[in-house]
DRENGU-755563 format. One record per residue: residue in three letters; x, y, z negated of N, C-alpha, C in turn. Coordinates in steps of 0.2 Angstrom, whole numbers, plus 5000, padded with zeros to 4 digits. Layout:
AlaXYZXYZXYZ
...
//
This chain:
Met535246065745534646045743534446075738
Ser533746105742533446155736532646135737
Arg532646115733531846085735531346115730
Asp531546185725530946245724531046285730
Ser531446275734531346345738530846325742
Val530846265747530246255750529946195748
Ser529346205748528946115747529046095751
Arg528646025752528645975757528046015761
Asp527646035760527046045763527246125769
Gly528046165767528246235769528046285767
Val527646285761527546325758528046365753
Ser528146435753528946455752528646455743
Arg528946435740528946425731529446465728
Asp529246485722529946535719529946495712
Arg530546495712530746445705530746445699
Met530646495695530346535693529746585691
Ser529346565695528746615695528046615691
Gly528346575688527746565679527546625676
Gly527746685678527646765676527846775670
Pro527646815665528046845657527146805653
Leu527846795648527246755644526546785641
Ala526146775640525646815636525846825626
Gln525846875626526046905618525346865614
Gln525546825607525146845605525246875599
Arg524746915596524746985589524646935585
Pro524746955578524446925572523846925570
Ala523546905564523046935563523146995559
Gly522447045560522547125556522447095548
Pro522547145545522547155536521747145535
Ala521947125529521447065525520747115523
Leu520247085525519647145523519247105516
Pro518747155512518547115507517947045508
Gly518447015503517946945503518246875508
Gly518946915511519246875511519446875521
Phe519146905524518746925532519646965534
Arg519646955541520046965543519946965550
Pro520247005554519847035560520346985566
Gly520046985571520346915576520946965580
Arg521446915583521946945585521746995592
Gly521847065593521547075596521047135596
Gly520747125588520447175586519847185589
Phe519947245590519047275595519147315597
Gly519947325599519847375605520247355610
Gly520347275613519947245619520547205619
Gly521247225615522047185617521847145614
Gly522347065616522346995615521846985618
His521446965612520746915617520146965615
Gly520147005613519647055612519147045616
Phe518547095615518047115617518247145622
Gly517947125629517947145636518547115639
Arg518947085639519447045640519146985642
Pro519346985651519246915655519646855651
Val519146795649519546755644519246695650
Glu519846665650520046605653519546545652
Lys519246505654518746465652518846405655
Ala518946345650518846285652518546235657
Arg518646225662517846195665517746115661
Asp518046075658517646035652517646055645
Phe517346115645517646135636517446055631
Lys516746035631516745995627517245905627
Gly517245905633517845855636518445855629
Thr518645945633519445965631519145945624
Leu518945995618518645975613518845915610
Lys518545885613518545825608519145785608
Arg519645795614520345775616520745805609
Leu520645865608520945915604521045885596
Ala520145875596520045815589520245765588
Ile520645745593520745685591521545695590
Tyr522045745591522645775588522445805581
Leu521845815581521645815571521445785568
Lys521345735572521145665568521545655561
Pro522045655563522645635556522745695550
Met522345735551522445795548521745825547
Trp521145765546520345765542520845785533
Pro520945755529521145775524521245825522
Arg521845855525521945955527521545965528
Leu520945945534520545985536520146015531
Ala520045935527519545965522519945985515
Val520146015516520446055510520246135513
Val520646135520520546205521519846225520
Val519346165522518546215524518346215516
Leu518546185511518346185504518546255501
Ala519346255503519546305501519346375504
Ala519046365511518846445514518246445510
Val517846395509517146405507517146425498
Ala517646415495517746425488517646525491
Ser518446525493518646595493518246655494
Thr517746625502517146665501516646685497
Ala516546605496516046625491515946665483
Leu516646655481517046695475516846755479
Gly517046795484517046845487516546885488
Val515746815490515246865491514646865483
Ile515246835478514846855470514846915468
Ser515646935472515946975468515547055470
Pro515347055474514947145472514147125468
Lys513947055468513447065464513647075458
Val514247055452514447055447514647145447
Met515047165451514947235448514847265450
Gly514147245453513247275454512947275447
Lys513147245439512747255436513247295431
Ala514047295430514347365429514247445431
Ile513747465437513747525438512947535436
Thr512647465435511947485433512047485427
Asn512347485424512347475414512747565414
Leu513447575418513647655419512947715419
Gly512647675424512047715429511447745422
Arg511447695417510847715411511047735407
Thr511947745406512147775401512347845402
Phe512347865408512347905411511647945412
Gly511147905414510447955417510347965408
Met510347925403510347935395510348005393
Arg511248005395511548085394511248165399
Leu511048125403510848195408510148205404
Ile509548185401508948175398509048195390
Gly509648215389509948225382509748155377
Leu509748105380509748065375510448045373
Pro510548015367511247985364511547925365
Ala511947915369512047855374512947845375
Gly513247785372513847785374513947695378
Val514547725383514847685385514947615383
Asp514747545386514647495381515547455383
Phe515947495380516547465385516647385383
Arg516447365378516747315379516247255386
Tyr515547265386515047255391515547255399
Ile515747305400515947345405516647295404
Gly517247275400518047245399517747175400
His517247125399516847095400516847075410
Ile516247125411516347135419517147135421
Val517447175421518147215422518447125423
Leu518447075416518647035418518546975423
Trp517846975422517546915429517846945434
Leu517746995437517847055441518547025445
Ala519047025439519747005442519946925441
Gly519546885438519246815439519346805445
Leu518646825448518246795455518846825458
Tyr519146895460519846905463520446865465
Ile520646835457521146805458521046735461
Ala520446705459520146645461520046665468
Ser519946705471519746695478520346705482
Ser520646745479521446755482521946675485
Leu521646655477522246605477521846525481
Phe521246535482520946475489520946485494
Asn521046565496521346595502522046585506
Tyr522346595498523046545501523446455501
Val522746425495522746365497522446355505
Met521946385507521846375514522446385520
Gln522446465519522946475523523646445524
Tyr523846425518524546375517524346295520
Thr523646255518523746215523523646235529
Met522946255531522946275539523546275544
Ala524246315541524746325544525146245545
Gly524946215539525346135541525146095545
Val524346105543523846075552523946095558
Ala524146175559524346205564525046155568
Gln525446175564526246135569526346105567
Lys525846035562525745965565525745945568
Thr525245975572524545965578525146005583
Val525146045584525646055591526446015591
Phe526746025584527245965585527045915589
Ala526345875587526345825592526145835598
Met525745905599525745885606526445905610
Arg526845955607527545965610528145925613
Arg527845865608528345805609527845755613
Asp527245745615527145715618527245735626
Met527145815626527545835634527945835636
Asn528545855629529245815632529345775633
Asp529045685631529045645632528745645639
Lys528245655641527845655647528445665653
Leu528645735652529045775655529545715661
Ala529845685654530445645656530245565658
Arg529445555659529445505661528745535668
Leu528645595671528545605676528845605681
Pro528745585688529345575694529445645699
Leu529945645701530045695705529645745709
Arg529145695712528545695715528245775713
Phe528245745705527845815701528145865701
Phe528945875701529145935700529045965709
Asp529245925712529145945718528546005719
Gly528045995718527546005720527246075713
Arg527546105710527446145705527946175702
Thr527846245702528546305701528746275692
His529346295689529746265682529346315679
Gly529146385684528746425677527946405673
Glu527846395683527246345678527246305671
Ile527546235672527746195669528046215661
Met528446275661528846315655528146345651
Ser527846395657527046405651526546365649
Arg526646315652526146265650526446215641
Met527046225642527446215638527746275631
Thr527546335633527646375628527146405626
Asn526846425632526246495631525446445627
Asp525446385633524846345628524846325625
Ile525646295623525546275616525446325611
Asp525846375612525746445606525046465606
Asn524646465610524146485608523546445605
Ile523646365607523546325602523546345595
Ser524246355594524546365588524146395583
Met524146495588523746525584523246535582
Thr523046475586522146485585522146435580
Leu522146375579522246355572522346375569
Gln522946405567523246425562522646475561
Gln522546525563522146615563521446595562
Ser521246575568520446605571520146515566
Leu520346475567519846385564519846445558
Gly520146455553519946495546519446535546
Gln519746585552519146645550518446615553
Leu518446555554517646555559517346515551
Ile517646515549517346455545517146515538
Thr517446575536517346625531516746655535
Ser517046685543516546705545515946665540
Phe515546635545515146575544514846595538
Val515146565534515246565526514846635522
Gly515446695524515146755525514446795523
Ile514146785532513546795534513046755531
Ile513246705529512646655524512746685520
Gly513046685519513246695510512946765509
Ala513146835511512946885513512146925516
Ile511746855518511146845517510946855514
Ile510946795511510646765504510646805496
Met511146835499511346885490510746955492
Met510846975501510347015502509447015499
Phe509546925501508846945500508346935495
Thr509146905489509046895482508846955480
Ile509247015483508947095480508447125483
Ser508447135490507847155493507547115498
Trp507147105498506747075508506647135513
Leu506647195509506247235515507047285517
Leu507547285511508047335515508547245519
Thr508547195519508847165523508347155529
Leu507947145529507447165538507847225542
Ile507847285538508047345541508847345542
Cys509047285536510047285541509847235548
Leu509247165546509447155553509247175559
Leu508747215557508547255563509047295568
Thr509447315565509947335566510647305571
Leu510447245573511047185575510647185582
Pro510147185585509947185593510147245598
Leu510147325592510447385596511247355597
Ser511647335591512547305590512547285596
Phe512247225598512347175603512347185610
Phe511647215610511547275618511847315619
Val512247355615512747405614513347355616
Thr513547325613514147285616514247245622
Ala513647215623513647155629513747225636
Thr513447295635513547335638514047355641
Ile514647375638515247405636515747335639
Ala515447285635515847225638516047215645
Arg515347215649515347235655515847255659
Leu515547325658515947385657516747345658
Ser516847365654517847345652517747275657
Gln517547235657517747185661517947195669
Arg517747215673518147235680518847285679
Asn518747305672519547345671520147325667
Phe519647265665520347215663520447155670
Ala520147165673520147105679520747155685
Ala520747205685521047255688521847265685
Gln521647295680522247285673522747215675
Gln522547165676522847095675523247095683
Met523047135687523047105693523647155695
Glu523447215691524147255694524647235691
Leu524547205684525247175679525447145681
Gly525347105685525547025689525847075695
Leu525647095700525947145707526547175702
Leu526547225697527147255694527847225692
Asn527347165687527847095686528347065693
Gly527847055696528347015705528947075706
His528247105706529047195712529647205708
Val529447195699530247205696530647155696
Glu530347075694530647025694531047045701
Glu530847055708531147045713531647065715
Met531247135713532147205716532547205710
Tyr532547185702533047155700533347115701
Thr532947045703533446995705533947015711
Gly533647045717534047055722534247135722
His534647165716534547235715535147245721
Lys535647195723536247195726535847225735
Ile535647185737535447175740534847275744
Val534447265739534247315740534547385742
Lys535047375736535647435737536147445744
Ala536247375745536447375751536247375758
Phe535547385756535247405764534947465763
Gly534947515755534847585756534047595757
His533647535750532947545749533047545744
Glu533147595741533047605733532447655734
Gly532347725737531947765737531247735737
Lys531247665743530747635744530347605739
Ala530847545734530947515731530547555726
Ile530647605723530447665717529747715720
Asp529647695726529047745727528447675727
Gln528847615728528147565728528147555722
Phe528647545717528347525709528047585706
Ser528147655708527547715706527047695708
Gln526847665714526147665717525747615712
Ile526147545711525847495708525747535698
Asn526247595696526247585690525647625689
Glu525547675694524947745695524347685696
Arg524147645698523647605697523447585691
Leu524047515689524047505681523847535674
Tyr524147585678523847655671523247705671
Asn522847705678522147675678521747615677
Ala521847595680521647535675521547515669
Ala522247515668522447505660521947545656
Trp522047615657521847675654521147665652
Arg520747635660520047635660519647575655
Ala520147515656519947485653520147475644
Gln520647485642520647515634520147555631
Phe520347615637519647685632519047615630
Ile518847605636518047575636517847535629
Ser518247495631518347425627518447455618
Gly518847515617519047545612518547575608
Ile517947595614517447635609516847585605
Ile516847515607516447465605516747465598
Phe516947445594517247485586516847555584
Pro517147605589516747655584515747645588
Leu515547635591514847635592514547595586
Met514947505586514647485581514647505578
Asn515247525573515247575565514647615567
Phe514547655571514047695573513247695569
Met513347615574512547575573512447555564
Asn512847525562513147505556513147535550
Asn513147625554513247675548512447715550
Ile511947705554511347715554511047675548
Gly511147605551510747555546510747585539
Tyr511847565537512047625531511447685528
Val511347725530510947785528510047765527
Leu509947725533509147695531509047665522
Ile509847625524509747575516509947635510
Cys510247675511510447715504509847755504
Val509547785509508647815509508447795507
Ile508047735506507647695508507747645498
Gly508447635496508747595492508447665487
Gly508747725487508747775484508047745479
Ile507647785487506947785483506647735480
Met506847645481506547605477506947605470
Val507547625469507747645463507547705459
Thr507147755463506747795458506347775455
Lys505747715460505347695459505347635454
Arg506147625452506147565446506047475451
Arg506147485458506047415461506747375461
Ile507147425461507847385460508347445455
Glu508747415454509347425451509647495453
Leu510047525453510547555454511447515458
Gly511447475450511847435455511847375461
Asp511047345461511147335466510747355472
Ile510947425472510947455480511647455483
Thr512147485475512947465478513047405480
Ala512847345478513047275480512947275488
Phe512047315488511947275496512047325498
Ile512447365498512947395504513447365506
Gln514147315502514347315501514347235507
Tyr513547215503513347125508513447175515
Gln513047225516512947245522513447265528
Arg513947275524514647275529514847195528
Met514747185523515147115524514847055530
Phe514247095530513847055536513947055542
Thr513847135544513947145549514647155553
Met515247145549515847115551516147055553
Pro515846995550515846945551515546925559
Ile515046955561514446945567515346985571
Ala515447035571515747065577516447005577
Gln516647005572517546935571517246865573
Thr516546855573516546775576516446775584
Ala516046825584515946845595516846865594
Asn517046875591517946905595518046825595
Ile518246755590518246725588518246685595
Val517546675595517146625600517746645609
Asn517846705610518046705617518846695615
Ile519246685608519846655607519646595608
Leu519046555604519146465606519146455614
Gln518546495617518446495625519446465628
Ser519646535627520346525630520746475626
Thr520946475621521446425618520846355621
Val520446335620520046275623520546265632
Ala520146315633520846345642521546305643
Ser521746355638522546325637522746235636
Ala522146235629522246155630522346105635
Glu521546115639521346105646522146075650
Arg522246135650523046135654523546095652
Val523546105645524146055640523945965643
Phe523245955642522945885645522945885651
Glu523045905657522945885663523745865663
Leu524245905662525045865663525045825657
Leu524645795653524845745650524445685654
Asp523845705657523445655663523945645669
Glu524745685670524645665679525045585678
Pro525145565682525345495683526045455684
Glu526345425680527145435678527245395684
Glu528045395681528045325687528245255684
Ile528345225689528145155687528845125684
Pro528345105677528945065672529245015674
Asp529745015669530344975672529944915669
Thr530344865674530244785672530444765665
Ala530044735660530244685656530844675654
Ala530844615659531444575660532044605667
Ala532244665663532644715668533344675670
Ala533744665677534444655678534944685676
Thr535344655677535944695676536444675680
Ile536744725683537444735687538044745682
Ala538544675680539044675675539444715678
Ser539944705683540444735688540244745695
Pro539844825694539944855699540344845706
Arg540044825714540444845717540444895722
Gly539744885721539544945728539044935735
Glu539044875735538544855743538044875741
Val537844915745537144955746536844945752
Lys536244895751535744875758535044895758
Phe535044915766534144965763533744905768
Gln533344895768532944825772532044845774
Asn531844865777531444885782531144925779
Val531644995776531245045771530745075774
Arg530245085772529645135772529745195768
Phe529445255768529345295767528945365767
Ser528445405763527945475764528145515760
Tyr528145555761527945605754527345635755
Lys526945635761526245645758525845575762
Lys525345545761524845495763524645505769
Gly524945445772524645445779525245485784
Val525745525782526045555786526945545784
Pro527045475787527645435788528345485787
Leu528845475785529445515785530145465791
Ile529945435785530445345786529945275789
Glu530245265793529845195796530445145795
Asn530545095794530745025795531745055796
Leu531745065790532545105790532945015788
Asn533545025790533844965790534545005788
Met534844955784535744995786536044955778
Gln536744955781537044915776537744925775
Val537844945767538644985766539044935762
Arg539444915766540044865760540244905755
Pro540344845750540644905745541344935746
Gly541645005745542045035743542145065752
Gln541545065754541645105762541245185760
Thr541445235766541245295765540745305769
Ile540045325770539845335775539445405773
Ala539445405782539645495783538645485783
Ile538245555782537745575783537545635787
Val537245635793537145705796536745695801
Gly536545765803535845755806535545825805
Pro534845855810534745915809534445935801
Thr533945985800533846005794532945965794
Gly532945915789532345885787532245805792
Ala532745805794532945745798532945675790
Gly532845695784532945655779533545615776
Lys533945655776534645625775534545655766
Thr534445695763534345695755533845665754
Thr533145645756532745585755532945515754
Leu533545515760533845465759534445425751
Val534445485750534845495742534445475735
Asn533845525735533245505733533045445732
Leu532945425737532745345734532945305734
Leu533745305736534545265736534745265726
Met534445325723534345345715533545335713
Arg533145315716532445295714532245355712
Phe532245415714531745475713531245465714
Tyr531245455720530645425723530345345724
Glu529945305724529645245725529545245731
Ile529845175737529845165741529045145744
Asp528745165751528145115750528245055754
Gly528745045755528744965756529744955759
Gly529744895760530444875761530844865754
Ser531344855756531944865748532444895750
Ile532744915742533144935742533744905737
Thr534544865739534644835735535544825734
Ile535644855727536444865724536544805724
Asp537144785725537544705726537044655727
Gly536544655732536044625729535644605726
Val535544645722534944665717534644735718
Asp533944705718533444745722533344825715
Ile533244875717533644925713532844945706
Arg532244925709531644905705531744855698
Asp532244805700532244775693532844805690
Leu533244845693533544875686533144945683
Lys533344955675532944975673533345055675
Arg532945135676533045185680533945205677
Gly533845215671534645225667535145205669
Glu534845115670535645075672535745085678
Leu535245105682535445115691535745185692
Arg535645225687535745325688536645295686
Arg536745275682537445255679537745225685
Leu537845185688537845175694538445245700
Phe538045285697537745345703538345405699
Gly538645455705539045515702539045555708
Met538545615705538445655710538545725709
Val538845745718538945825718538345865721
Leu538045885719537645955724537646015726
Gln537646015734537546065734537146155729
Asp536646135727536446185719536846165715
Thr537346205711537946175706537246175700
Trp537246155695536846145689537346145681
Leu537546195681537946205671537246215669
Phe537646225662537046245655537646265653
Asn537246315648537146375644537646355637
Gly538546365637539046315634539746345635
Thr540046285637540846305633541046265641
Ile541646285646541746235652541946165653
Arg542146165644542546095641541746055641
Asp541146085637540746035637540046025644
Asn540346075648539946055655540146005659
Ile540745995659541345945661541245885657
Ala541345885651541245845648540345805648
Tyr540045835653539145825653539345745658
Gly539945755662539945665665539945595663
Arg540145615655540245555652540245565645
Glu540145535642539845525635540545505631
Gly540945555625541345515623542045525627
Ala542245585632542645575635543145635630
Thr543645615634544345635627544445725629
Asp544945755626545245835628545445835636
Glu545945755635546345735638546145725649
Glu545445675646545345675652544845715656
Ile544545755649544345825654544945855659
Val545245875655545845905656546145885666
Arg546145795667546245775672545945775675
Ala545245765676544545805678544745835682
Ala544745915679544945945679545245995686
Arg546345935686546645945687546445915697
Ala546245855694545845835700545545875704
Ala545045885700544445955704544846015707
Gln545546015705545646075707545546135703
Ala545346125698544846175695545246195690
Asp545846145686546146175681546546205679
His546846265687547246345688546646385684
Phe546146385690545746455687545246435680
Ile545346375676545046375670545346415666
Arg546246405666546846405661546846505663
Ala546346525669546646605671546046625664
Leu545446585661545046625660545346645654
Pro545146705648545246735642545146675638
Asp544646625636544746575632544646505635
Gly544946495640545146425644544546395643
Tyr544746305641544146295642543846285635
Asn543846335632543146345630542746405631
Thr542846445635542646495639541646465639
Ile541446505638540646495635540246535643
Leu540046505647539546515652538746525649
Asn538646565651538146615652537246565654
Glu536746585654536246525654536046515663
Glu536346555669536546555674537146545677
Ala537746525670538346515676538746575680
Ser538246635679538646695683539146755680
Asn539546705675540046735674540946715677
Ile540646645680541046625686540846655693
Ser541246625696541046635703540646575704
Gln540146555714539946505714540346455716
Gly541146475721541246415720541746385715
Glu541946395710541946395705541546325700
Arg541046375699540346335697540346265700
Gln540546245707540546195713541246135708
Leu541746175708542246135705542146115700
Leu541946155693541646115687541246065690
Thr540746055695540446005695540645945697
Ile540945975702541545915704542045865700
Ala542245915695542745895690542245855685
Arg541645875683541045815683541145755686
Ala540945765690540945685694541545655693
Phe542145685696542745665691542945585686
Leu542545635681542445595675542145545674
Ala541645565678541045515678541245445678
Asp541845425684542045375686541445355689
Pro541145335693540745315695540645245699
Ala540445195700540445155706540145185712
Ile539745215713539445255718539445325720
Leu539545365727539645445723539245465729
Ile538945505726538645545731538645605734
Leu539145655738538945695740538845745743
Asp538345805742537845815746538045885747
Glu538545915754538746005755539245995749
Ala539645955743540145955739540746025739
Thr540846025745541246075745541046135754
Ser540446155751540146215753539846275754
Ser540446285745540346345742541046365739
Val541746335744542146325741542546375747
Asp543346425746543446415751544046365756
Thr544246375760544646335769544946295763
Arg545446345762546046335755545846285752
Thr545246285746545246235740544846195744
Glu544446205749544046135751544446085752
Ile545246105755545746065759545846025753
Tyr546146055747546646015742545645985740
Ile545245985739544445965734544545885741
Gln544745885746544445845751545245775751
Lys545745835749546045765748546145725739
Ala546045775735545645745728545045675729
Met544445735731544045665733544245625737
Ala544845595742545045555744545245475738
Glu545645525736546045465729545345435727
Leu544745495726544445475720543845405722
Met543845435730543345375735543745325735
Lys544345315733544745255734544545185731
Gly544045115733543745085733543045095728
Arg542645125730542245175728541645185734
Thr541145155734540645165739540345235739
Ser540145265747540345345743539945365750
Phe539345425748538845425753539045525752
Val539245535761539445605760538745635763
Ile538545705763538045725767538145805768
Ala538145815776538545855780538245865782
His538345965784538145985790538746005793
Arg539446035787539946075793540346015793
Leu540145985799540645915801541245935802
Ser541645965801542345945800542645915797
Thr541945905788542345895783542345805785
Ile541745785788541945705788542045645794
Arg542745695796543045685804543245585800
Asn543445595796543645545792543445475791
Ala542845505789542345455787542345405793
Glu542445305785542245255790541745245796
Ser541345265794540645275797540145315799
Ile539745355801539345415801538545385805
Leu538245395800537445405799537145435805
Val536845445809536545525812535745515810
Met535545555806534845535807534445595811
Asn533945565813533345625817532645605814
Asn532145625811531645625812531445535806
Gly531845555801531645505795532245415799
Ser532345415803532645365807533445375808
Ile533845335807534545325811534345305819
Ile534645365820534745355828535545335831
Glu536145355828536845325829537045305824
Thr537545275826538145255819538645245824
Gly539145245823539745265821540345295819
Thr541145295820541545345820541445425824
His541945475819541845515825541845515832
Gly542545485834542645485841541945475845
Gln541945385843541245345844540945405847
Leu540545425842540145485844540045535846
Leu540545535847540845605851540745595861
Ala541045545858541045515867540345485871
Lys539945455865539345445868538845495873
Gly539245585867538745655869538045645867
Ser537745615864537245605863537045665856
Leu536645675852536045715845537145745841
Tyr537545705842538245715835538345765840
Ala538645725846539045805851538745855850
Asp538245845852537845905852537845955843
Leu537445945838537845955834538645965833
Tyr538945915834539745955832539946025836
Asn539846005845539946065850539546145845
Ser538846125843538646195842539146215836
Gln539346195834539646215826540646245829
Phe540846205835541546215836541546245843
Ala540846275848541246265855541246355853
Lys540746415848540846465848541546505847
Ala541746455841542446455837543146455845
His542846385848543246395853543346435858
Val542746475859542746525865543146595861
Asp542946595855543146625850544046665851
Asp544346605850544846565852545446625857
Gln544946565864545146585870545246685871
Ala544646695869544546785870544946805868
Val545546785862545946825858546746815862
//
């Protein structure tokens, strides 16, 4: 049963095709006045200029929902805003104060140049220096308060979002996971949440300081000279025009870069995942050639994208320097005519820098916010998915389960309007072993999924010991079952812990006993660390057959009332299979057992065999009875053993 390999509509899906997660880069160094360049700066990295930005379909609606998560943080956000305003305001005042010292020194040296006696007023300059030191220290303290508080806001917000997503995933039906790749879900849980966290922690505070810095710089520039301020403002349209033109040019190249990067990642993942097959069939050269072609295209697209977007900052500097030259020339003339002071010119130049930098930064932050809201929208889409039908308030219980199972007029369909199971009726006595066989897609695994309530039936009822499974809590229902699937699932941890997963509080003696029953004890003790051997994430440090034995041992330890074995011995050798079947025969005594099998030799001794086709039970009986009928079961059985019989005769 490999639900991730093929979806219900027949579309092939990759288990982990979510792709590599986008890396987030930290904020750049602080600039005067508390400004910081946004992630990615101006060179096109991160979410910088020219980079194609993923936009939300419902920007306002998503922003409102994001604000709901921020609502409990309003007191802290108020502190952030006040601290950001105070830090930026103090930074904006500093050049004006510094200008007074420069004006005083300029007058002193001017008097000396014309031969007049003049000394430096160290007391006045000292006061200015102290004032500046106080302003810078206070600005830094307010900036620290802003960053510290915003970090708490960001982390508490994404903590709540991550918690809600985890809770939501636990409540989603299996149908949701069948229709999506694991990589897509992981991307929303990690990449999208991290994107929101980084934006809240860095960009929100930067947006406030940028806005306040722009307003403050304009006000201070107008207090110095309206003429110089207009000259500064006149350079802005030219800067915006150049930036927009280059951004359009780089957009196509960034799109091509992302496409080629996706192809390269897919190729590398595919080749390294199946490197044994590539080597076995001698396709190393072909794989290398294909890699080189994609890599060459990626290089060309990335080079053009990075170069074109990378010239934005130098060109903006060039435009700003034009304004800088004009201000210096015109300001110098105004100083000679005593229309403004020398210190005012130096202050104005700093304000001009403080004015242009936040504008570029704000444009970058707007792109980041677009991408962040798109990430939030993906998170909220998952949170809005329809959940499993809630357990009933007055849930029934089965104190001493006997294992009687009954299907009555059961109807089910994966896709609305396309029924898979119609009017299915079946009764299984306590302790009976039922084998379920049939061609691929007949509905064998679906039957088990319905029994464990992984999917909800469309009509009819399924009862265990006379109790409708919909009246049982899902946790109570699933505790009645023990499962061994064809797809083994083991987690990163010791072999002891993986077996103990079958029952909480199991002792070491019980774990060893279960391993012996599953014929796993011998190979476990042969490992260097025995039961304390650590399995890696994919349990690839033991063989597929050994992994299967561990899952069987886990089922032995669970000691359930009802067993479900879905091709449980498909990955072990014939000799081990014989031992396992003997052990399973002991385990199944007194327990209701459902055995799904394609290898029909494994279910010859089943008390009853159900033959399914197209979602219906078309035959029932023992192995001998079904062979005697000469219908579908006989065809399936003979197709497996006829060739072996012919080969034996040929030998």
